[in-house]
C-alpha positions in Angstrom: 105.0 140.2 100.3 103.8 136.6 100.5 101.5 137.5 103.4 99.5 139.8 101.0 98.8 137.1 98.4 95.0 136.9 98.0 93.3 134.3 100.0 91.4 133.1 96.8 94.6 131.9 95.2 94.3 128.2 94.3 90.8 128.3 95.7 89.0 126.7 92.8 89.1 123.0 92.1 91.3 123.6 89.1 93.7 125.7 91.0 93.9 123.2 93.8 94.7 120.5 91.2 97.4 122.7 89.8 99.0 122.9 93.3 99.0 119.1 93.5 100.6 118.9 90.0 103.2 121.4 91.1 104.3 119.1 93.9 104.2 116.0 91.7 106.4 117.7 89.1 108.8 118.9 91.7 109.0 115.4 93.1 109.8 114.0 89.6 112.4 116.6 89.1 114.1 115.9 92.4 114.1 112.2 91.7 115.7 112.7 88.3 118.4 114.9 89.8 119.1 112.3 92.5 119.4 109.6 89.9 122.0 111.7 88.1 123.9 112.0 91.4 123.8 108.5 92.9 122.6 106.3 90.0 119.7 103.8 90.1 119.1 102.2 93.5 120.3 98.7 94.1 118.8 96.4 96.8 121.5 95.6 99.3 119.9 95.3 102.8 118.0 92.1 103.8 114.6 93.8 104.2 114.8 95.1 100.6 115.1 91.6 99.1 112.2 90.4 101.3 110.0 93.1 99.9 111.1 92.3 96.4 110.2 88.7 97.0 106.7 89.8 97.9 106.5 91.9 94.7 107.7 88.9 92.6 105.0 86.7 94.2 102.3 89.2 93.4 103.5 89.4 89.8 103.2 85.6 89.6 99.5 86.1 90.4 99.8 84.6 93.9 99.7 85.7 97.5 102.4 83.1 98.4 104.4 80.3 97.0 104.7 76.5 97.7 107.7 75.5 99.8 110.5 74.3 97.5 112.2 71.0 98.0 115.2 71.0 100.4 114.1 74.4 101.6 116.9 74.6 104.2 119.3 75.6 101.4 117.2 78.7 100.7 116.7 80.0 104.2 117.3 83.7 104.4 116.5 86.8 106.5 112.9 87.9 106.8 111.6 85.1 104.5 109.4 82.2 105.6 109.7 78.9 103.8 107.1 77.0 105.8 104.3 76.3 105.7 104.6 78.4 102.5 107.4 80.4 100.9 106.8 84.2 101.3 108.1 87.5 102.7 107.3 88.2 106.3 106.4 91.9 105.7 103.0 93.5 105.1 102.0 93.5 101.5 101.6 97.3 100.9 105.2 98.1 99.9 105.5 94.9 97.8 102.3 95.8 96.0 103.8 99.2 94.9 107.0 97.4 93.9 105.0 95.0 91.8 103.1 97.9 90.2 106.3 99.6 89.3 107.7 96.5 87.6 104.4 95.8 85.8 103.9 99.3 84.4 107.5 100.7 84.0 109.7 97.6 84.0 111.5 98.2 87.3 110.4 97.9 90.8 112.0 101.2 91.9 109.4 103.1 89.8 106.8 101.8 92.2 108.8 103.3 95.1 109.0 106.7 93.3 105.3 106.6 92.6 104.4 106.0 96.3 106.9 108.8 97.3 105.3 111.4 94.9 101.7 110.3 95.8 102.5 110.7 99.5 103.8 114.3 99.0 100.7 115.1 96.8 98.4 113.6 99.4 100.1 115.8 102.1 99.2 118.9 100.1 95.7 117.6 99.5 95.3 117.0 103.3 96.6 120.5 104.2 94.2 122.1 101.7 91.4 121.2 104.0 92.5 123.9 106.5 95.3 126.0 105.0 95.6 128.4 102.1 97.4 127.2 99.0 100.8 128.8 99.8 100.9 126.9 103.1 99.7 123.6 101.8 102.4 123.8 99.0 105.0 124.5 101.7 103.9 121.4 103.5 104.4 119.4 100.3 107.9 120.8 99.9 108.7 119.9 103.5 107.9 116.4 102.7 109.4 116.0 99.2 112.6 118.0 100.0 113.4 116.1 103.2 116.8 114.4 102.7 115.8 111.3 104.6 112.5 110.8 102.7 114.2 111.5 99.4 117.3 109.3 99.8 116.3 106.7 102.4 112.7 106.2 101.4 112.5 107.0 97.7 115.9 105.3 97.0 115.4 102.1 98.9 113.1 99.2 98.4 111.8 99.1 102.0 110.4 102.6 101.6 108.1 104.3 104.0 106.2 106.4 101.6 103.3 103.9 101.3 102.4 104.3 105.0 102.9 108.0 104.8 100.4 108.1 101.8 97.9 106.3 104.0 98.5 108.7 106.9 98.0 111.7 104.6 94.7 110.4 103.2 93.5 109.6 106.7 94.4 113.1 108.0 92.9 114.9 105.0 89.7 112.9 105.4 89.4 113.5 109.1 90.1 117.3 108.8 87.2 117.4 106.3 85.0 115.4 108.6 85.6 117.9 111.4 84.1 120.5 109.1 81.3 118.5 107.6 80.5 114.8 108.0 80.4 114.0 104.3 80.6 110.6 102.7 83.4 111.6 100.4 85.6 112.6 103.4 84.9 109.3 105.1 85.8 107.4 102.0 89.2 109.1 101.7 89.9 108.6 105.4 89.0 104.9 105.0 91.3 104.6 102.0 94.1 105.9 104.2 93.2 103.5 107.0 93.2 100.6 104.5 96.7 101.5 103.1 98.2 101.9 106.5 96.7 98.6 107.7 98.7 96.8 105.0 101.9 98.8 105.2 102.5 99.8 108.9 99.7 98.0 110.6 100.3 98.8 114.3 101.3 102.5 114.0 98.7 103.0 111.3 95.8 101.6 113.2 96.9 103.4 116.4 96.9 106.7 114.4 93.5 106.0 113.0 92.1 104.9 116.4 93.3 108.1 118.1 92.0 110.4 115.5 88.6 108.7 115.3 88.4 108.8 119.1 89.0 112.5 119.2 86.5 113.0 116.4 83.7 111.2 118.2 84.7 113.0 121.4 84.3 116.4 119.6 80.9 115.4 118.4 79.7 114.5 121.9 81.2 117.6 123.4 79.8 120.1 120.8 76.4 118.5 120.3 74.8 117.4 123.6 71.6 116.4 121.9 73.6 114.1 119.7 72.0 115.6 116.5 75.4 115.8 114.8 76.2 112.2 115.7 72.9 111.1 114.2 73.8 112.9 111.0 77.1 111.0 110.9 75.7 107.5 111.0 76.6 106.9 107.4 80.2 108.1 108.1 80.4 105.6 111.0 79.0 102.8 108.8 81.8 103.5 106.2 84.5 103.1 108.9 82.8 100.0 110.3 82.8 98.4 106.9 86.4 99.4 106.3 87.4 97.9 109.6 85.6 94.6 108.9 87.1 94.5 105.4 90.6 95.0 106.9 90.0 92.4 109.5 88.6 89.9 107.0 91.4 90.4 104.5 94.0 89.9 107.2 92.4 86.6 108.3 92.5 85.4 104.7 96.0 86.6 104.1 97.3 85.1 107.3 95.6 81.8 106.6 96.9 81.6 103.1 100.5 82.4 104.1 100.9 80.9 107.6 98.1 78.3 107.8 96.6 80.1 110.8 94.2 83.1 110.6 95.7 84.7 113.7 99.4 84.1 112.9 100.8 87.0 111.0 103.7 86.3 108.6 106.2 88.3 110.7 105.3 86.2 113.7 106.2 83.0 111.7 109.8 84.1 111.1 112.1 82.8 113.8 115.8 83.0 113.0 116.6 80.8 116.1 115.1 77.8 114.3 117.3 78.2 111.2 119.5 75.4 110.0 122.4 77.9 109.5 124.5 79.5 112.2 124.8 82.9 110.4 121.0 83.3 110.5 120.6 82.0 114.1 123.1 84.7 115.2 120.9 87.4 113.8 120.5 90.3 116.3 118.8 93.0 114.2 119.9 96.6 114.6 121.3 98.0 117.8 119.1 98.8 120.8 118.9 102.4 122.0 117.4 104.4 124.9 113.8 105.8 124.6 115.2 109.4 124.5 117.6 108.5 121.7 114.8 106.9 119.7 112.4 109.8 120.1 115.2 112.2 119.2 116.0 110.2 116.1 112.3 110.3 115.0 111.8 114.0 115.4 115.3 115.2 114.4 114.8 113.6 111.0 111.4 115.2 110.3 111.7 118.5 112.1 115.5 119.2 112.1 117.2 121.8 114.3 115.4 124.9 113.0 111.6 124.1 112.9 111.2 123.3 116.5 110.1 126.9 117.3 107.0 126.8 115.0 106.0 123.4 116.4 106.3 124.6 120.0 104.2 127.7 119.1 101.3 125.4 118.3 100.9 124.7 122.0 99.2 128.1 122.2 96.3 126.7 120.2 96.0 123.5 122.2 92.3 124.2 122.8 91.6 123.7 119.1 90.3 120.0 119.0 92.2 119.4 115.8 95.5 120.6 117.3 94.9 118.6 120.4 94.1 115.5 118.5 97.2 115.9 116.3 99.6 116.5 119.2 98.3 113.7 121.4 98.3 111.2 118.4 101.8 112.3 117.4 103.2 111.8 120.9 101.3 108.6 121.7 102.2 106.8 118.4 105.8 107.9 118.5 106.3 106.9 122.1 104.6 103.5 121.4 106.8 102.9 118.3 110.0 103.9 120.1 109.1 101.7 123.1 108.3 98.6 121.0 110.7 98.8 118.1 114.2 99.8 116.9 112.8 103.2 116.0 113.8 103.5 112.4 112.2 106.7 111.0 110.0 104.9 108.5 108.2 103.2 111.4 106.3 106.4 112.2 105.5 107.1 108.6 101.7 107.3 109.2 102.1 110.3 111.5 104.5 112.3 109.4 101.6 114.2 107.7 100.4 115.2 111.1 103.8 116.5 112.1 104.0 118.5 108.9 100.6 119.9 109.6 101.7 121.1 113.0 104.8 122.6 111.5 102.6 124.6 109.0 100.2 125.7 111.7 103.2 126.9 113.8 104.8 128.7 110.9 101.5 130.6 110.2 101.3 131.7 113.8 105.0 132.8 113.7 104.3 134.9 110.6 101.6 136.9 112.3 103.9 138.1 115.0 104.6 141.9 114.7 106.6 144.4 116.6 104.9 147.7 115.9 104.5 147.7 112.1 107.5 145.4 111.5 106.6 141.8 110.4 109.3 140.4 112.7 107.7 137.0 112.8 107.8 136.7 109.0 111.4 137.7 109.0 112.2 135.0 111.6 110.1 132.5 109.6 111.9 133.2 106.4 115.3 132.8 108.2 114.3 129.5 109.8 113.0 128.2 106.4 116.3 129.1 104.7 118.3 127.5 107.5 116.1 124.4 107.4 116.4 123.8 103.6 120.1 124.6 103.8 120.5 121.9 106.5 118.5 119.5 104.4 120.8 120.2 101.4 123.9 119.6 103.6 122.4 116.3 104.9 121.5 115.3 101.3 125.1 115.9 100.2 126.5 113.7 103.0 123.9 110.9 102.6 124.1 110.8 98.8 127.9 110.3 99.1 127.2 107.3 101.4 124.8 105.6 98.9 126.5 106.5 95.6 126.0 103.3 93.6 128.1 104.7 90.8 131.0 105.0 93.3 130.5 101.4 94.4 130.7 100.4 90.7 134.1 102.2 90.3 135.4 100.2 93.3 134.5 96.9 91.6 131.7 96.0 94.0 129.2 93.4 92.8 125.7 93.6 94.1 123.5 90.6 94.0 121.7 91.9 91.0 125.0 92.2 89.2 125.6 88.5 89.7 122.0 87.7 88.6 122.5 89.7 85.4 125.8 88.0 84.6 124.2 84.6 84.9 121.1 85.7 83.0 123.3 86.3 80.0 124.8 82.8 80.2 123.2 79.9 78.5 121.4 77.2 80.5 120.3 77.2 84.1 122.5 77.7 87.1 122.7 76.7 90.8 124.9 79.0 92.9 126.2 77.8 96.3 127.2 80.8 98.4 130.1 80.6 100.8 130.6 83.7 102.9 134.2 84.5 103.8 135.4 85.6 107.3 134.5 89.2 107.9 131.4 89.4 105.7 128.6 91.5 107.2 125.3 89.6 107.4 123.3 92.8 106.5 124.6 92.2 102.9 122.8 89.0 102.1 122.9 87.3 98.7 120.8 84.2 99.2 117.4 85.5 97.9 115.5 83.8 95.2 112.6 84.4 92.8 109.1 83.5 93.9 109.1 80.4 91.7 112.4 78.8 92.7 112.3 75.6 90.6 111.7 77.4 87.3 114.1 80.3 88.0 117.2 80.5 85.7 119.4 81.3 88.7 119.0 79.6 92.1 120.9 80.9 95.1 121.6 78.3 97.9 123.6 78.3 101.1 126.6 75.9 101.0 126.1 73.0 103.4 127.9 69.6 103.8 129.1 67.7 100.7 126.4 65.1 101.1 123.7 67.7 101.6 125.0 69.7 98.6 124.9 66.5 96.5 121.1 66.1 97.3 120.4 69.6 96.0 122.5 69.1 92.9 120.6 65.9 92.2 117.3 67.6 92.7 118.3 70.3 90.1 120.1 67.9 87.8 119.7 70.2 84.7 121.8 73.0 86.1 125.4 74.2 86.0 127.0 74.3 89.5 128.9 77.3 90.9 130.4 78.2 94.2 130.5 81.9 95.0 133.0 83.2 97.5 131.6 86.5 98.9 132.8 89.1 101.3 131.1 92.5 101.4 130.3 93.0 97.7 133.5 91.2 96.6 132.4 88.1 94.7 134.6 85.3 93.2 132.8 82.8 91.0 134.1 79.2 90.7 132.5 76.7 88.3 132.2 73.2 89.7 132.0 70.1 87.5 128.9 68.1 88.2 129.8 65.0 90.3 129.5 61.6 88.7 126.4 59.7 89.7 
């Protein structure tokens, strides 16, 4: 029986490393199987193209780009064109996309790298307090979650980068509770740094709550402050990390927006756009607080693992359990109150939630009735039901994002059009005209970081006189008008007007 596995299993550094490799290989296998099922991901949603712009900018060796001439033609969702041309989003996700393109030739490999690293980091974090079999289970809960696998690992807006940061922070903090070592503080600081540049608000709130509980536990357990004095170097590492994050944010903001205290997302205002379709942008629907919280936890707990999570309340006096539960509730309520509550918004606290699930499952397994391991039987049943439900959810969601099925229906993604024109000789200027009924979530007007030198330039169709100005500016290009409605694209070549 699994309960009788020796506690020393995976106890040595080599064995712990093998546990991490097991999760990494499992992640690679799952991704390969999903690719066979749905095909390679294609960017379709507005946010994805904005992150890809950030990646392309980094690959050009810059933090931002100069504003192109006649920039109103290139206005798009989640992209700033003044005072510089850049994505409004934090740079963490774009950095991984750029890494994937640089090393493997496609941005999606950076998404998969972050997804696998996040699951491996969850296992590493759990190894601080749980035996190997339980830390491996935690990694499986992360990597076999249908939402994480399909919505995070197969989209370009991701979520795994912030989850990676949260796992490193959690693992570092759990080790600091045991012993205030420099290495643990470094790992926690790395997690804090990653979260600050991927999900800044939720990430910094998570770190702040955990650090507050950590300092509080030192004060409570050591009235003479001896342990606090031993931890001054740990404190110095966090202070240096905080100052570094603060300083880099000031530089980044100044470079992109011209103001050290104006973040890129604050600079994007669709109401000031020259185009009605952008001015009408409303974002996603608004929901009640209860609905948002339910969406958060239903995605990551499901209908069958609530019992183990609720059992953890019996250990609420454990400072680590208390810190985890308060942080989880505080950050999730804050995010649900201030945002549209997409699941990836709370990515930094997902490792904490998995840790609570594992703690509850261990408690459940210890429940006996006489000599019968009734708790273990219930645990095994819940686990089978949970992964069965995840498989069902995967089947439904994979059918909804099957890129191969879209291909069979004749749909043309933006990248398909880019590839068509990449094979044509010369340079091209594409004017986009959206037909009635087109959904604005499926945007095509996104450009490379270096617009003037790009082979294909996408522009919004404006008045004839305004169009003529853009045509004259890019006088060396063939002119096209694209009629677009929800992945249906008709391309019409236009003769260059006589000067």
